[in-house]
Structure formats: C-alpha cells, structure tokens
Residue, then its C-alpha position, 0 to 999 in steps of 0.5 A: m736431245a743430243i746423242g748424250g755426250w761422251s757418256v754414250f761410250i760408257r753406256d753402250s755395251g758394244l762400244r765398251k767391249a770393242a774398246a776393251a778388245i782394242v786395249i788388249s790387242s794394243a797391249a799385245i802389239n806394243v809388247l811384241n814390238l820389243n821383239g826387234s830390239l831384243f832380237m838385235l841385242e841377242v844377235y850381237d851379244r850372244i849369237l855372234p860371239s858364240k858363232s852358234m848356228p843352232s842358236l841363230v836358227a832357233i832365235c830366228c824362228l822364235c822371232a818369226m813366230l812373234f812377228a806373225a803374232q804381232c801381224a795377227f793382232d794388228i789385223i784384229r785391231g784394224r778390224i775392230f776399228i772398222r767394226i766400231a765404225s759400223l757399230l756407230d753407223h748402226r747406232w747413230r744413222l737415224g739420229v744423223f738423218d733426224a738432225s739433218i732435217s731438223p730446223e737448225a739444219t734447214a735454217a738459211g745459210t747452213d749446209r744441210l748435209s753438215k751432220v752427214k758429212d761429220f758422220d762420214a768424217v768420223k767413220f773415215f777417221l776410224a778406218s784410217p791409220a790415224p787412230l792407231a797412232l793415238i792408241d799406241l801413244p800411251w805405251l811410250p812409257l814401256y819403251l822408255l822403261l826398257s831403254f833405261t835398262f839398256h843404260p840411263l843415258i840412252g833412256l834419258t836421250i829417248l825421253g828427251g826426244a819424246i818430250l821434243l816430239v810431244c812439244l811439236t805435237l802441241l805446237t801443231h795443234f795450237a798452230t792449226r786450231q784456228t785455221s781448221k775452224e775457219l776452214t770448216v766455216f768457209g767450207a760450209e758457206r761455200i757448199a750452202h751457196a752452191q746448193a742454193s744456186a743449184r736449187n734456183s738454177e732456172v732463175l739464175l739462167a733466166m735473169g742473167m744472175a749466173n755470173n753474179m752468183g758465180q762471182i760470190w761463189s768464187n769469192k767464198s771458194e777463194l776464202f776456203s782455198s786460202s784457208n786450206r792452203r794455209l792449213t796444208d802448209q802448216n801441216i807439211k811444215y810441222s810434219s817435216i820438222s817432226k820427221t827430220t827430228r825423229l831421224g836425227l834423234q835416231s842418229v843421236i841415240m846411236a851416238v850415245g849408244a856408241y859412247v856408252v859402249i866405248k866407255g865400257d858400260a854396255s855391250a855392242g848390241v845396245i847400239v842397234a837395239s836402242s836405235v830400233l827401240s827409239a824408232r818404235a817408241l817415237a813412231p806414234l808421235d811422228a804419225a800423230i803429227a803427220s795425221w794431225r789435220l785428220i785427227n783435229s777435223s775428226w775430233m771437231s766433227l765428233g764433238r758436233l755430233l755428240a752435241e747436236v745429233p739426237v738419240a736414234h729412237d732409244k726411247t719410245k713415247l707412250s702411244l696416244p689415241r688418234p685425235t678426233m675432237h679439237l685443236s687448241v693453241s694458247n699464247l703461241a710464239g715462235r721464230a725461225h732457227g737463228q733469228a733473234t725475235d719471234i715472228v708470231r706472238d700471242i696466238s690463241f684459239s681453239l677449233e673443233a672437229g669439222s672446222g675449216v679455217a682460212v688464214i689471210g693477211p698481207s705478205a710477211s704477216g706470219k701466216s706461213a710461220l704460224v702453220r710451221l709452228l702448228i705442225g712442229a716444224w719450228e720450235k716454239s719459244r712459248g705457248t702450247v699447241r694441243l691435239d685432244g689435250a696433248e701437246l705436240d711434244q708428248w707425241d712420238r714424231q712418227s705417230l704424230g705425222a700420221h695424224i697431220g697432212y701438210l702441203p707446204q708453200s714450196v712443194e717438194l716431192f721425192s724421187g720415186t713413183v707417184a704412188e710412193n709419194i702419195a703413200r709417204f713411202a710407207a712400206d705397208a701402204s695398200p693400193q686402196e689407201v693410195l687410191k682413196a687419197a688420190s680420190a680425196a684430192n680429185v687427182h685420180e684422173l690426172i694420174l691416169r693420164l701420166p705415162n705409167g699412171y701411179n707407177t710413173e717415176i716423177g724424178d728428183n723433186g718431181c722434175n718430170l711433172s708440171g707445177g700444178q701436177r706436183q701440187r695436186i699430188a702433194l695434196a693427195r699425200a697430205l690427205f693420205r690415211d685421212p689425217f685429223l689435222v690438214i694444213l695447206d699453205e697456199p695450196n692453189s698457187n699453181l692450180d688451174g680451174e680444174g685444180e681449184d675445183a679439186l682443192a675446194n672439194a678436198i677441203q670440204s671432204v676433210r670437214d665432212r669426215a670431222g677433220i680440221v683443215i687450215v688453209v693459208a690463202h691469198r686467193p678468195s676461191v678457197l673461202g667458199n669451203v671454210n666456215l672460219v677466217a683468221v686475219m694475221q698482221q705483223g705476226r699477230l692474230t687481229a681477227f678470228d671469227r666466222k667468215e660472215v662476220i669477218f667479211a660483213p660491212p663494219a656496221q653489220r659486223d659489230s651487230r652480228a658479233a654482239s648478237s652471235d653466240r659462241h661458236m665452236l671456235k674460242v678466241v682467247s684475247d691477249e691479256h695485254g690488249d695488243a692482239s686485238 
C-alpha cells in the first residue's frame, strides 16, 4: 500500500496547517518586498524635492521597521519548511524502512537503499532555498500589477521579461528531463554493483576477480559521470542565460523608465523604483532555473516515495490468536520480484501441529522459493497460505513474525550482542527467553565459550563469528519465543558434527511442543527427525508423503501407499494432472 499519492497532503492536518502558515508568511514577505521600490519612489519624488530631513528620517525608520518585519517572516517561513521536513520524517520514516526491505527493494540489480536516498533527497530539498523560489513564483502578478501603476509600458516590459524567463524555465525542464532520468538509473546501477562487490569481497580477492569487477564498475561509473557532466553543463548553460537575461532586463527596464520620464509621463523616481521592482519580480524565476536540477531530482524522488512507500502503520489489523493447529497451502504459485514467470506452481498441502517436513530436490527445483512464499517474503501470484485458517495477509506483519521462525540459506546477523540477535532485538525480551531459545538450539555452551558470553559483540553481519557459529545463533533466533511455524533453509550447510546433533534435537523439540517445522535439506542427516518428505522438481511438488513411503523401494512404495490411511498431511492433487 503506497503512502497515498498527493492526497496525503490533504488528509494530514499537520501538513495542512504548515501549508497555511507558508501561504500566510509568503504573502507577508512578498507584500513587504514592495518596501524597497516604494521607498525609492518616495525619496526621489517627495523627499529630494522637499529637502525635508524630518520626512527622510521618518521614512527611513518606517522602511527599517518593514525590513525587520520581512526578515522575521522570512525566518518563520524557513523554519516552517524545516518543520515540514521533520514532520515528514516522523510520518514516513517507518514506511520508508518497510519499503527498503520489501521484495521490490531487495530484488537483484536494485539499489537497496534507493527509498532511503529518495527520502533524504526530499528532506534536503525542503531545507534548501529552492522551495522558497517556487513558493514566491505565484506572487509575480502582484509585482506586475504594481509595475502597471507606474506606467503601462514599464508593466509590459516586466511582463515580457517574466514570459521570457518562464520560457527559459520550461526549456530547462524539457532539456534536462531525460538526462536526469538517465542519471538516476546509472547511479542506482553503479551503487548496486558496488554493494554486490562489497558483499562478495572475499570471493573477488581470492579468485582474482577484483580487476574484472572493477572494470565493470568503472564502466558504470563512466556512464554515471557522463550523464552527470551533461546535466551539469545543461544547468550551468541555462542558469547563465537566465542570469544574464535578468540583468539585461533590468537595464532595459531602466531605459524604458527613462524614456517615459523624458516623455513626461512619469516622475524620475519611477526609473529606480521600477528597476528594483523588476529585480524582485524576476528573482524567483532566476532562482528556480539555477536550482532546477535539485528541484527536478527532488520531484522525482517525491513521486517515487508517494507511489512506492507504504503507509507507516496507519491502520492496525485485528489481532488474531496464536496459531496452534495447522498450516494449509492451496494452489500456491509465485516468483521473485521482477521475474516474468512463476518459479513454483500449483503447490497444495496441509500440515497439522507436530509435523516435521523435509523438502528435498535437485538444485534450482524451487525449494528456497517455496519457503520464501510460505513466510510471505515473496508475494504470491495466486493461491493461499493459511495458519489456522487465516491467510498471511490477514495478519499484522509484526504479529505474524512472532509466530514464525526462519533460518535463511544465507545467514545474516546484525551488529549488536549475541543476546540481542537471539532476541530479535525485542526491547521487552527477558534473559530467561533468550536462554530458553539458546537451549532449544543447543547453542548455550557455545555462547558461553565466546569472550563475553551472551554480551559478545558479534560485529556487522556476525563478522566476529565463524560460519557455523553464525548459523547456530541464527537457529536460536528462529526458535525465540517458541514460534508455531519454523522454516529452516539448509540449516546444516556450515555445521560440524556437534552442530548437526544440535540441529536434530532442535527439530525434534519443535515437534514435541506441537509446532510445525519445515526443513530444506541436501544432507540426509536432518531426515531422522522429520516424519514427512516433500520432493520438488522444476518448481512443482512431485511427491509428498511419509518418509517411509518416499524412501521405500518402488514396489513397496506402491503397496504402502495403497494400504496406508490418510495421515495428518493431505495432498491436494493438481487438477490438471501435471503436478503428479
């Protein structure tokens, strides 16, 4: 669910109040901007001819007071923009974080921090002078109206200058739009490649791939630099043209003012007053062109945020009871984000509490894809996954996570202590709960051998631990607070004999407490503690039965399957007959 499009600014009362304050302060600032022009007009037309010192002192004091008021309103308006940035940060920060860990953000080839960068770009824009130029643009008619009161010819000249600068602004937009999009794409590809290389730095160094990958990164950087150079050149060109045009227009306006004075249609003060007025009127257009790159990039960032970032916990789903009975899957199919075809198709089965399932099959048969769909990490294209009859999307994501234990194929731990990682960084986790999870994973003794035991800092991604230690601590994290559904994706890939025994005991303990455990396995060691086996081939479930039936010789398998009663597992056959 996206933030809600542009209507979010209408629905948010805080943003509405801030917008109203900006309109009021901008109106005051732009009215007070007339102070300089009117001061010049009074000095030249009244003070100098009268040579009155008291009048000069009085008008200077009045002008100073008005400038002070303008300064105060300007400070207030700037602070309002900063408060809007803080308000957006407060309203959207959780939504931005959710978007940054969504399947779309974690898809291959994408910059995983793009949403965070977009969010920071919008906040940076609000704190810059660029929005002030945009806010002041609508007040241009006020200056034009006053210029026409000086003389119609002066008004027409300023109007023509404004139209010329507006045309330059539009030309800047259309000339830089495509380059801005290219810069965004090339920048994201460059960052994604650098992040992938950093994650696999050991592989690059060990196998001499650093130069090859470095050349690819250099090529991507060249594309990015080339686009950045073209965009910068375009912005400098149009900004310089705008600045020169505005300075030239001031001279033209002074010449026109002199002309009408010579003709006797206006007083001498009109020359200076009209020059000052035109500078005030055209300054926002000039500033908008100078800041167009920032305006354009921030606008695109805001558009992506409004379209892609979910509402940050604005609706609370009904709290469902803790699942205790069964998991059912019906006609499940799904794919990774960005892929055109489903990786797994037509998966149907049902498991009762106390079941243990080993998912086996050749590489790329869809085993890991299946478990990602079961935990909701990937969005399904069709079918249902239900816990005690409730589909996964009926659960609040945070509440659902408490009932799922997941050990991914590639173990990721977070910077913090061992205890914090086991407790899933829950602020209300008790030491007893952490110890219970560690004992369930049979990792308590291993943790005590670490330098500071449970308070050992493991470093970013567990860099201070071995692969086996990370995997066993991640297993304890999966078992924290006795989740009903525990899914382990190749949990023994880095384990030694002691770790294999600990894993077997952990699988059995989940079943003994009436949980459900699903294990993706290549090694046969995990089969001893499961009662069911699922066989995956080419994204389909080709067999699903008790392990005695699956691993029996073909002749015995047929006779056992014919005579055995229906177990706690029900296999729903493919209605098209292609899943058998």
